[in-house]
N, C-alpha and C positions, 0 to 999 in steps of 0.2 A: 504494500500500500504506500510505502514511503516513495518508491520510484514513481508511482502513479501521481501522487500529490506534487512531486517536484516537476513533473512533466506536463500535467494537465491542470487547467483552471476552468475550462469550459464545462459548465454544469451538465449540459446535454451529453457531452462526450464521457464525462465521469459516470453518469447514469447508464449510458450504453455499455461502458466497460464493466460496470458492476453487474448489469443484467446478463451479459454474456458469461461472466464469471459464475453466477449462480446457476445458470442453465448448464454450463460445462460441469460444474460440481455435481449436479444431479445426474447428468449422463454418466459421469465416472462411477457414481454409486450403482447405477443401473447395470453397467457393464463390468463392474468389479475392477476398476482402474484406480489410479492414485488420485484421490479427490483434491488434495492440495495442489498437485501439479496441474490438474485440469483447471482448478479455480484460478491459480496465478496466471496461467496462459490466457484464459479469458479476460482477466483483469488487465493485463498488460498489452494485449494484442494491438491496440490503437494508441498506446501511450505517447508515441512521438507524432501523431497526426496533427495535433493542434499547432505545434511550433515548427514542424518540419513536413508539411503536407507533400511537398515535391520529392522528399527523400524517404517517405514512409514505405516500408517499415524498417528501413536500413539502420536508423539511429537506435531504435530500441533493440533490434537484433544484435548490433555490435555491443551495446551496453550489456546485454545478457550473456553474450559470448565471453566478454571480458570477465564476467562474474562466474564463468564456467557453467552456465545454464544452457548447454547446447541443445538439449531436447526441446526445451521451451522456445529457445531462439529460433530453431528450425521450424517448429510448428507455426510460429508467428510469420516467418518468411514465406510460408506456404498457404496462408489463409485466404489468398485470392489466386485462383488458378491461372489467371493471365500473367502472373509474375514468373511462371514457368518452373516453380519448385513443386515436385510431385509429393502428394500426401502419401506417406509410407506407413504410418501407424495410426492407432486409434486417436491419439492426441491431435495429430495433424488433421485427420479427417473430421473429427468432431468440431474443431475450431472453425474450419471452413463451413461445415454444415450448420453451425449455430450463429455465426456472425450476422450475415445479411438478414436471415429470417427473423432473428430476435429483434433487430432494429425495425424491421417491417411490421412485426406484430405490435411493437410499442407505438409506431406511427398509427396503426389502426385504432389503438385505444384512445388516441387524442381526438378522434373525430366521432367518438361514440358518447352519447349522453351519460352512460354509466361506466365509461372507461373499460377497465379490464374485467370488472365484476360479471358482466353478462356477455363478454366476447366469446364467440364460437368460431371453430375452424371454418365453417361454411362462409362466414363473413370475410375472414382473412383470405380464403381461396377466391372469393368474388373480387376482392380488392386487388389481388395479384393479377387478375385478368385485365384490370384497368391500368393501362400503361401510363396514364397521366397521374395516378396516385403514387406518391413516393417514387417519382420517376427516376431518381438517382440509384434506386436499389436494383442491382443486377439480378434479374429473375433467373437467368441461366445458372448463376452461382447457387441459388437456392435449390434448383432441380439437381444440379451436379452434387451438391452436398448430400442430398437425400440418397442419391445413388452410392456415394462413397460409404455412408454408414448403413446402407441397405435398409431403408425405412420408407414407408409410404409417406408422402407429403402431409396428408391429413393427420396421420398419427404423430408425426414430428411436430406439427403445429399444435395439436392437442397437448402434447407433453410440455411444450414451451409455455403455452397459455397457463397451464396449471402451476408451473414453477413461478411464473410472473405474478399470478394471483397470490401465491403463498408469500411472495416478497414485495407485494404492492406498496406497503408503507416504506420500506427501505428504498425502493426505486421511485418513490413519490408519484406513483401511478394513481390516476383518478379511479375511484371505485364507486 
């Protein structure tokens, strides 16, 4: 958390980072992986984006390599398939699978009267088909992420919605 606080001040980016971290942590529990490693990877995946958007994720990757966190640094370097780093393990695959869709689901909560409390996967799937909604979200990354972790998109969305509901207060989500 110290690295995150030193590198990020934008509240939306901090909330995005924490939201991906809690989703990653729950996936680690579900697939019997290292929960701390998954959480930290989710937490730090965009830590350099605010101050170094043109060099993202290279700054945080280098910082983590210098700290000998090679597995986490590699996962962060691979969390967008267009960067050309292949996802080779569960950590890499889950980060890519959770990043874009978690941000998208949070965007969906912002346009709903009751926020996350009544959000359903059907609504998220409908919004995914609207290219104008959260237009910067790469839908192909969302579909690719589901393929990587071998999960149906609806099931992935349901899982994430439930985690976000459980953490609504922490993430300052409207309920």
